[in-house]
C-alpha positions in Angstrom: 32.6 -18.7 -2.1 29.3 -18.5 -3.8 27.3 -15.3 -4.3 23.6 -14.9 -4.4 21.5 -12.2 -6.0 21.7 -9.4 -3.5 20.1 -6.0 -3.1 23.0 -4.2 -4.8 23.0 -6.3 -7.9 21.2 -5.3 -11.0 18.5 -7.3 -12.8 20.1 -9.8 -15.2 23.4 -10.1 -13.4 24.7 -13.6 -13.1 24.4 -15.5 -9.9 27.0 -18.2 -9.3 24.6 -20.6 -7.5 21.7 -19.9 -9.9 20.6 -22.7 -12.0 17.9 -20.7 -13.7 17.2 -17.0 -13.8 13.7 -16.0 -15.0 13.0 -12.3 -15.6 9.4 -11.2 -15.2 8.5 -7.5 -15.4 9.4 -6.0 -12.0 10.3 -9.4 -10.5 13.4 -11.6 -10.8 13.2 -15.2 -9.7 16.4 -17.0 -9.1 16.2 -20.7 -8.6 19.2 -21.8 -6.4 18.1 -25.4 -6.1 16.8 -25.5 -2.5 15.2 -22.1 -2.3 13.7 -19.4 -4.5 14.9 -15.9 -4.1 12.6 -13.1 -5.2 13.8 -9.6 -5.7 11.8 -6.7 -7.1 13.6 -4.4 -9.5 12.2 -1.5 -7.5 14.2 -2.4 -4.3 17.5 -0.8 -5.2 18.6 1.9 -2.9 18.2 5.5 -4.1 19.0 8.8 -2.5 15.3 9.6 -2.3 14.4 6.3 -0.6 17.3 6.6 1.9 16.0 10.1 2.9 12.4 8.9 3.2 13.5 6.0 5.3 15.8 8.1 7.5 13.0 10.6 8.0 10.7 7.8 9.4 13.5 6.4 11.6 14.3 9.8 13.1 10.6 10.9 13.6 9.4 10.8 17.2 5.9 10.0 16.0 4.2 7.7 13.4 4.2 10.1 10.4 1.8 10.2 7.5 2.9 10.5 3.9 2.0 14.2 3.9 4.2 14.8 7.0 7.1 12.8 5.5 6.7 14.7 2.2 7.0 18.1 4.0 10.1 16.9 5.9 11.8 15.4 2.9 11.3 18.5 0.8 13.7 20.4 3.1 16.4 18.2 1.7 15.0 17.4 -1.7 12.9 20.4 -2.8 12.0 18.8 -6.1 10.6 15.5 -4.8 7.0 14.9 -5.5 4.3 13.4 -3.2 3.9 10.5 -5.7 7.6 9.7 -5.3 7.2 9.7 -1.5 4.2 7.3 -1.8 6.1 5.1 -4.2 9.1 4.9 -1.8 6.9 4.2 1.2 5.3 1.3 -0.8 8.7 -0.2 -1.6 9.9 0.2 2.0 6.8 -1.5 3.3 6.9 -4.3 0.7 10.6 -4.9 1.6 9.8 -5.1 5.3 11.7 -2.0 6.3 8.7 -0.2 7.7 5.2 -1.0 9.0 2.0 0.8 8.1 -0.5 1.6 10.9 -3.9 3.0 10.1 -4.8 5.7 12.6 -8.1 6.8 14.0 -7.9 9.5 11.2 -8.1 6.6 8.7 -4.7 7.7 7.3 -1.7 5.5 6.9 1.0 6.2 9.4 4.5 4.7 9.1 6.6 3.0 11.8 10.3 2.2 11.4 10.4 0.3 14.7 10.4 -3.4 13.6 10.8 -4.8 17.1 7.7 -6.6 18.4 5.4 -4.0 20.0 1.8 -2.9 20.2 0.3 0.5 19.4 -2.1 2.8 21.3 -4.2 4.9 18.9 -6.0 7.9 20.4 -9.5 8.0 19.0 -9.7 11.8 19.5 -6.4 13.3 18.3 -5.2 10.3 16.2 -1.8 10.2 17.9 -0.2 6.7 17.8 2.0 5.6 20.6 4.3 2.6 20.8 3.4 0.2 23.6 6.4 -1.9 24.4 6.7 -5.1 26.5 3.1 -6.2 25.7 4.0 -8.8 23.1 6.1 -11.6 24.3 9.0 -12.1 21.8 9.0 -15.8 22.4 5.4 -16.4 21.6 5.0 -18.6 18.5 2.0 -17.1 16.7 2.2 -19.8 14.1 1.0 -22.2 16.8 -2.5 -20.8 16.4 -2.8 -23.1 13.4 -3.3 -25.9 15.8 -6.0 -24.0 17.7 -8.1 -22.5 14.9 -6.7 -24.0 11.7 -5.2 -20.7 10.5 -1.6 -20.1 9.5 -0.5 -16.8 11.1 2.3 -14.8 9.4 2.3 -11.8 11.7 0.5 -10.3 14.7 -0.6 -6.6 15.1 -1.9 -5.6 18.4 -3.7 -2.2 18.8 -5.3 -0.5 21.7 -7.7 2.4 21.0 -9.0 5.0 23.5 -8.1 8.5 24.8 -4.4 9.5 25.3 -3.5 11.3 28.5 -3.8 14.9 27.0 -7.2 14.1 25.5 -8.4 12.5 28.7 -7.4 15.7 30.6 -9.2 17.9 28.1 -12.3 15.6 28.3 -12.4 16.1 32.0 -12.2 19.9 31.9 
């Protein structure tokens, strides 16, 4: 059975299928004949990254880095805000989380990777998941035939007033 370069392997480890291993700072390229596998050295699992990720997954909102930092500090009092930002960047680059820019112009993070839209309140900046709006079977790549573009992903956002802000606006 062949093994490929996986997330738990360290940079420079041998890969049985690899014909060529090229090490570039922060990136390892492994040529396995048919496909090219890229792995950043920053993608290994750390205790800090696991706690940041779990904090996002367990949040009932779309948290900002500052909110995540405050939550993570209850478990890791010595963690810095820069470390939280660095881990958020790695999680985003590795496709573990999505970044959503709110009405407050801050980055908010979403651990829900299922296809869904967002409603962003323009008054309080809350972000709500809107499920069942995006058809899972829609092939967004087919837009290439319509407009000549190659679509890699689709992000659908609705903006307006959430129910609490609407009630307050009517008072």
